[in-house]
N, C-alpha and C positions, 0 to 999 in steps of 0.2 A: 562426599559427592565430588565427582570429577568436574573439572572446569568445563568440559564439553557438555556436561549434563545440567549446567546452570539454567535456571528458568528466568525468563525476562518478564518483568511486570508490564502488563498492558498499559497501565496509566503512564508509566515512564516513557514507553515507546510513543504513545499517542501525544504526549507533551512535546517530545523532541520533534516529531513530524509536524505538529501544529505550529510550533514556534520557530523552527529552523528550516524545514523543508518546504512546507506549504507556501510561505511568502515567495520563495524562489520560483516555484511552479506557477503560482498565480500571476506572477509578472509576465509569464508567457501564455496566459490564457487557459491554464489547466490547474490541476490539483491532484491529490491522491486520497484514498480512503484506506485505513487500516482494516483488513478483513480477517486477520487471524495471526496467531503466534503459536508455534510449536517448538518447544525447546529454544534453540538459537536461530530458528527460521522465522522471519517476519514476512507476512504476505500482505501485499497492497494491491489495490486496483487504481489505475490512473483514470482521471475524469477530465472532461473538457478537451482542450486542444492536445493535452498530453496523451490522451487515449489513442490518437491516430498518428502521433508523431513518429517519424522514422528513427528518431534518436532516443526513443523511450528506453531501450535496453541499456544504452550507454548512460542515460540519466539515472536509471535504477542502480547501476553498479558504481558509477563515478560520483554521483551526487548523494542519492538517498542512502545507500549502504555506507558510504564513506562518512557521512554526517552522523549516522547512528553509531557506527564503530567508534568514532572520535568522542561523541557525547557520552557514551557508556563505558568507554575504555575497554572494549571487548572486540578483539579482532576475529572472533569466531562467528559473529553475527552475519547471517546471510539474508538477503532480501530477495524475494521472488514476486513476480507478478501473478496475481490471481485473475485468471481469465474467465471465471465463473459468470453466470448470468445474474444480473442485479435483481434485487427484490422489486424494484420499480418496473423492470421489464416483465418479470413474471406476473405482477399485478395487472399490467396492461394486457398481456396475453390472455389472462383469465377473463378480464372484462370483455374482450373481443369474442372469445369463445362462448361466453354465456349469452351473447345476443342470438336471438332466434330470427331467422329470415323468413 
């Protein structure tokens, strides 16, 4: 298997995010959620204050990605923001749409 085809374990990524990244983000009123992993691409969504922060892109690259790369010793890891709709928002929309007027 080529190094670029290495698979990253979800539990390992989740632990690094929980122990090293989340405390930093929570100190600024935000956090992140791991939404998926595909080969060496880690997808996260920001929550709280981080969700609307103008520096979110820089935080993603210079904080989240850097910490993951250092913790796992893998410079090929890329972190991307998942802009998908959350399950909570979908559930709320369904609840509203089911109401009859």
